[in-house]
Every structure is written in C-alpha cells, then in structure tokens.
C-alpha positions in Angstrom: 0.0 0.0 0.0 1.4 3.4 -0.9 2.9 5.4 2.0 0.4 8.2 1.7 -2.5 6.0 2.9 -3.0 6.5 6.6 -5.9 8.0 8.5 -8.0 10.6 6.6 -10.7 9.2 4.2 -10.2 11.9 1.5 -7.7 13.0 -1.2 -6.9 16.6 -2.1 -5.9 17.1 -5.8 -4.4 20.4 -7.0 -3.9 21.4 -10.6 -2.2 24.6 -11.8 -5.7 26.2 -12.3 -8.0 24.4 -10.0 -8.2 23.1 -6.4 -10.3 20.1 -5.9 -11.1 18.0 -2.9 -12.1 14.4 -3.8 -14.3 12.5 -1.4 -14.0 8.8 -1.8 -16.1 5.8 -1.0 -13.4 3.7 0.6 -13.8 0.6 2.7 -13.7 1.3 6.5 -10.4 -0.6 6.8 -8.7 1.7 4.3 -7.4 4.9 5.8 -6.2 7.7 3.5 -4.0 10.6 4.3 -4.5 13.9 2.5 -1.9 14.7 -0.2 -1.4 17.1 -3.0 -1.0 16.2 -6.7 -0.4 18.1 -9.9 -2.3 16.9 -12.9 -1.4 17.7 -16.5 -3.8 20.0 -18.3 -3.6 22.3 -21.3 -0.4 23.9 -19.9 2.6 22.3 -21.7 5.4 20.9 -19.5 3.3 20.1 -16.5 4.0 16.5 -15.5 1.9 14.6 -12.9 3.7 13.7 -9.7 1.8 10.4 -9.7 1.3 8.0 -12.6 -2.0 8.3 -14.3 -2.7 4.7 -13.5 -2.6 5.6 -9.8 -4.8 8.7 -10.4 -7.3 6.5 -12.2 -7.4 4.1 -9.3 -8.0 7.0 -6.9 -10.8 8.5 -9.0 -12.5 5.1 -9.4 -13.6 5.5 -5.8 -14.9 9.0 -6.1 -18.5 9.9 -5.4 -20.8 11.2 -8.2 -20.6 14.9 -7.1 -16.8 14.6 -7.1 -16.8 13.0 -10.6 -18.9 15.8 -11.9 -16.5 18.4 -10.3 -13.5 16.6 -11.9 -15.2 16.9 -15.3 -14.9 20.7 -15.0 -11.3 20.7 -13.7 -9.0 20.0 -16.7 -8.6 17.6 -19.6 -6.8 14.9 -17.6 -9.3 14.9 -14.8 -12.2 15.1 -17.3 -11.0 12.1 -19.3 -10.5 9.9 -16.3 -13.7 11.0 -14.6 -15.7 10.3 -17.8 -14.5 6.7 -17.6 -16.0 6.1 -14.2 -19.0 8.5 -14.6 -20.4 6.5 -17.5 -19.1 3.0 -16.5 -22.4 2.1 -14.8 -25.7 3.7 -15.9 -28.7 3.3 -13.6 -31.5 5.2 -15.2 -34.8 5.2 -13.3 -37.0 7.7 -15.2 -37.7 9.0 -18.7 -36.1 12.4 -18.4 -32.8 11.1 -17.0 -32.7 8.4 -19.7 -33.3 10.9 -22.5 -30.6 13.3 -21.2 -28.1 10.6 -20.7 -28.6 9.0 -24.1 -28.6 12.4 -25.9 -25.2 13.0 -24.3 -23.9 9.7 -25.4 -25.1 10.3 -29.0 -23.6 13.8 -29.0 -20.2 12.6 -27.7 -19.9 8.9 -28.7 -16.4 8.7 -27.3 -17.9 8.7 -23.8 -20.1 5.6 -24.7 -17.0 3.4 -25.0 -16.7 3.6 -21.2 -20.2 2.1 -20.5 -19.9 -1.3 -19.0 -23.3 -1.7 -17.3 -26.7 -0.3 -18.3 -30.0 -0.5 -16.4 -33.1 1.4 -17.6 -36.0 0.9 -15.3 -39.0 2.9 -16.4 -41.9 0.4 -16.8 -44.2 2.1 -14.4 -47.4 3.3 -16.1 -46.7 6.8 -14.6 -43.2 7.1 -16.0 -43.0 4.9 -19.1 -43.1 6.8 -22.5 -45.0 3.8 -23.9 -48.1 4.0 -21.7 -49.9 7.1 -23.0 -52.7 5.8 -25.3 -53.0 8.9 -27.5 -49.3 9.4 -28.1 -47.7 6.0 -27.5 -46.8 5.5 -31.2 -45.0 8.8 -31.3 -43.2 8.4 -28.0 -42.3 4.8 -28.7 -40.7 5.7 -32.0 -38.8 8.8 -30.7 -37.7 7.2 -27.5 -36.8 3.9 -29.0 -34.8 5.6 -31.8 -32.8 7.5 -29.2 -32.1 4.3 -27.2 -31.0 2.6 -30.4 -28.6 5.4 -31.4 -27.1 5.4 -28.0 -26.6 1.6 -28.0 -24.9 1.8 -31.4 -22.1 3.8 -29.7 -21.6 1.3 -26.9 -19.1 -1.4 -27.6 -18.2 -2.6 -24.1 -21.5 -3.2 -22.4 -21.4 -6.6 -20.5 -24.5 -6.2 -18.2 -27.8 -5.1 -19.6 -31.1 -4.6 -17.7 -34.1 -3.2 -19.5 -37.4 -2.8 -17.7 -39.6 -1.0 -20.3 -43.0 -2.2 -21.2 -42.6 -2.2 -25.0 -41.3 -4.3 -27.8 -37.6 -3.4 -27.9 -36.1 -5.9 -30.4 -36.0 -3.4 -33.3 -34.1 -0.9 -31.2 -31.5 -3.4 -30.0 -30.7 -5.1 -33.2 -27.3 -4.2 -34.6 -25.9 -3.1 -31.2 -22.1 -3.7 -31.3 -21.7 -4.8 -27.7 -21.7 -8.4 -26.6 -23.4 -8.7 -23.2 -22.7 -11.5 -20.7 -25.7 -10.9 -18.4 -29.1 -9.8 -19.8 -32.2 -9.1 -17.7 -35.3 -8.0 -19.7 -38.8 -7.1 -18.7 -40.3 -6.0 -22.0 -42.5 -7.5 -24.7 -41.2 -10.5 -26.6 -41.3 -10.4 -30.4 -39.5 -11.9 -33.3 -37.0 -9.1 -33.5 -36.0 -9.6 -29.9 -35.2 -13.2 -30.7 -33.1 -12.0 -33.7 -31.2 -9.7 -31.4 -30.4 -12.5 -29.0 -29.0 -14.4 -31.9 -26.5 -11.5 -32.2 -25.3 -12.1 -28.6 -23.0 -15.1 -28.5 -21.4 -14.2 -25.2 -24.5 -14.4 -23.0 -24.1 -16.6 -19.9 -27.1 -15.5 -17.9 -30.5 -14.5 -19.4 -33.6 -13.4 -17.5 -37.0 -12.6 -19.1 -40.0 -11.6 -17.0 -42.0 -9.6 -19.5 -45.0 -10.2 -21.7 -44.7 -13.2 -24.0 -47.9 -12.7 -26.0 -48.8 -15.7 -28.2 -45.5 -16.0 -30.0 -43.4 -19.0 -29.1 -39.8 -18.5 -28.1 -37.8 -19.8 -31.0 -34.0 -19.2 -31.5 -31.6 -20.8 -33.9 -29.9 -23.8 -32.4 -26.5 -22.0 -32.7 -27.7 -19.0 -30.6 -26.5 -18.4 -27.1 -23.9 -21.2 -27.2 -22.5 -20.3 -23.7 -25.8 -19.9 -21.8 -25.5 -21.2 -18.3 -28.4 -19.6 -16.4 -32.0 -19.0 -17.4 -34.7 -17.2 -15.4 -38.2 -17.0 -16.7 -41.7 -18.5 -17.1 -42.1 -22.1 -18.5 -42.2 -20.9 -22.2 -38.9 -19.1 -21.7 -37.3 -22.2 -20.3 -38.8 -24.4 -23.0 -37.4 -22.2 -25.7 -33.9 -21.6 -24.3 -32.7 -24.5 -22.2 -32.8 -27.5 -24.7 -29.5 -28.0 -26.4 -27.6 -25.4 -24.4 -25.1 -25.8 -21.5 -27.6 -24.5 -18.9 -26.6 -25.3 -15.4 -29.1 -23.2 -13.4 -32.8 -22.6 -13.9 -35.1 -20.3 -12.0 -38.7 -20.9 -13.0 -41.2 -18.1 -12.4 -44.9 -18.7 -11.8 -46.9 -15.6 -11.2 -50.0 -16.5 -13.1 -53.2 -16.7 -11.0 -55.1 -19.9 -11.5 -52.3 -21.8 -13.2 -53.3 -25.4 -14.0 -50.5 -27.5 -12.6 -51.7 -30.6 -14.4 -51.5 -28.9 -17.8 -49.1 -30.8 -20.2 -47.2 -27.5 -20.7 -45.6 -28.0 -17.3 -44.5 -31.5 -18.2 -43.0 -30.2 -21.4 -41.1 -27.6 -19.3 -39.6 -30.2 -17.1 -38.6 -32.4 -20.0 -37.0 -29.4 -21.7 -34.8 -29.0 -18.6 -33.6 -32.6 -19.1 -32.4 -31.6 -22.6 -29.8 -29.2 -21.2 -26.2 -30.1 -22.1 -25.1 -28.6 -18.8 -26.4 -30.6 -17.1 -28.7 -28.6 -14.8 -27.2 -28.5 -11.3 -29.5 -25.9 -9.6 -33.2 -25.7 -9.9 -35.3 -22.9 -8.2 -39.0 -22.2 -8.3 -40.7 -18.9 -7.5 -44.4 -18.8 -7.6 -47.6 -17.2 -6.2 -49.9 -20.0 -5.2 -52.8 -17.8 -4.0 -55.2 -19.6 -6.4 -53.6 -23.0 -6.3 -54.5 -25.8 -4.0 -51.5 -26.9 -1.9 -51.9 -30.5 -2.9 -51.7 -29.5 -6.6 -48.9 -27.0 -6.3 -46.4 -29.7 -5.4 -47.2 -32.0 -8.3 -44.4 -30.6 -10.5 -41.8 -31.8 -8.0 -42.5 -35.5 -8.8 -40.6 -35.8 -12.1 -37.5 -33.9 -10.8 -35.5 -37.0 -9.5 -36.2 -38.8 -12.8 -35.6 -35.9 -15.3 -33.0 -33.9 -13.4 -30.8 -36.5 -11.5 -27.8 -34.2 -11.4 -29.2 -31.3 -9.5 -27.4 -30.5 -6.2 -29.4 -27.4 -5.3 -33.1 -26.9 -5.1 -35.1 -24.0 -3.7 -38.8 -23.1 -3.5 -39.9 -19.5 -3.0 -43.6 -19.2 -2.2 -45.8 -16.0 -2.0 -49.5 -15.7 -1.3 -51.9 -15.4 1.6 -51.9 -19.1 2.5 -48.2 -19.9 2.1 -47.8 -20.9 5.7 -50.3 -23.7 5.2 -48.4 -25.0 2.1 -45.1 -25.0 4.0 -46.7 -27.1 6.8 -47.7 -29.6 4.1 -44.2 -30.1 2.7 -43.7 -33.7 3.8 -41.9 -35.5 1.1 -42.3 -38.8 2.7 -46.1 -38.5 2.1 -47.4 -40.5 -0.9 -48.9 -37.3 -2.2 -45.4 -36.0 -2.8 -43.6 -39.1 -3.7 -40.9 -38.9 -6.4 -41.8 -42.0 -8.4 
C-alpha cells in the first residue's frame, strides 16, 4: 500500500488552475492521508507527480458529485472522470434516460466507457410507452434515441431493461456483446433475432410479456448460456441443447393449471440441457392453487434432473404458511416416483 495511505478518508488534488477536494467511497479498513498532486492539463510541460494509473485508481472510488466536479477541472481529470462516470448507468425515469442518451449520442467517445446499463421505467406513470394517445410517437422517438445510444456502446457486459414495450428493433445491430441480460419488456421476433447476435450471454432473464408468439431461436444461438430465469415458455425455448446449469422458474399467473401438459414439457426441456442442470429454483404465487396440486411438478425432478445439487422453492401468497406445513416429502402425495 502506498505510503500516503494512513488516516484521513479523502484526497486533495491540486492542478495549476483548479483546487479540488475528492471525497472517496473507501472501505472502512482503508485509511487515507490527504496529499497534493499536480495533474497535466492544457499547460505544456506540466508532468503529474503520480502515474496516471494511480490517479485512475484513486478517482475510481470518487462519489458522483466529485466525478462531476472533476469533469470541470481540466482535460486529464475530465477524461479519467468520464471513464468512471459512465461506466455504470442506472436510469430510473424517462427524463434522466433521455438526457443521458442524448449526451452519449452527441459525444460517442464517452459511450466506450459504458460497462453496465440499467433502464427501469416500466411504471405506467413514468414509461413513455403507456400514453394511449401518443404511445406511437413516444415509442418511436424514445426507441430511436435508445437505439442510437446503444450503437455507440461497444463494451456493455451487463444489460437490464425494464420497459413495457417491444424493444427488439431498437436493440438489433448493437455492437456490444453482453454477458448478463435481464429483460422485462414485450417479446417479439426481432428480440429473438437480437439475442442471436449475442453469442457471449451466460445469464438470461426474461420476466416480460410473451404474448402468443413461441420463443424460437436458432440452435446455434446463445452457445454459452448457463443460467435461465423465466416462465415455463422461456425455459422451454432456451434450455434444450444449451449448456444451462441453473434454472429459475417463475410462476406468477393466477389460477395456473398444474396438471397442464405444458408443465410436463417444461420439465422435459430442462432434461435436454447439455449442462447438465445442477441448480433448480422455483418462485411462484400459489394464491389460487390448492397446496396438494402446487407440489405435483416436483415429482418428475428426480427422474428428469438427476444431477441437481441445489433446489429451492420460494412461495408467496396469503396461505403460504399452510403450504409450508404440508411439505412432507415422505407422504405418498409428494412421492418422487
């Protein structure tokens, strides 16, 4: 650890034209002593006293207000601050999203720093897609802005989109190759085509509207997929033929018929994973399901998924305590044969 780290949780940076105090989010066990540092700016001949790699490591812990202040300091501070300011984008409303993506479209060099994107605006009060009289206009304008912003992003690895709209046409052609994708939108054929452009995905979650279209991807799509989260149709469409090792099955549909053949098809699709599946989790709301019926899907697990080492069951609903009391796997009603 450098000798200047001791007891004060802050740095003081000084440039020839600006004086900046950087406040850091450091772990409690790390104590930092104040120090002074000269950063190169537009003045020729000014050489940093510390290597830029170390300055970058320091600024990586800066708070948002400090990063914004550094952007106004000098060119060196600005370039380093941009890297961390845009590295992780968490956008929770329409106005912020529009401002951010306009900035990324205006200055595409900043988009190269984006590593993680989360846009969460699906509430009816905040989503630009929920106004019945203007939804077409807002959908097209907002979606085009999102598309143009994504076209400048080449290094996104984590993507979360919670927007109640079909997004496939705005995502297609994006140059980044995500590793973790979490979507809550409307499924359509163009979304499937975009997923086929994402060969690096290892974790995929879909908790949006499926409509009546089946989930169909090319057999060569998602070759490294290891984790799938979604309703039975999502699992049936993505697990077979892929190296999936973990499945989280979501049941939030009131009045689901547990004896429907669809559920049997879902369990059989899990057996077609080339992983094989090692972890199997179920989340569901059983408010309208009889406890004796809600456990029927467990019976084929030992036969179809013999390699699982982890299993969990998450239950929500007004009568969940009654169901928990009924979890007696030695009972004939819950036998595994």
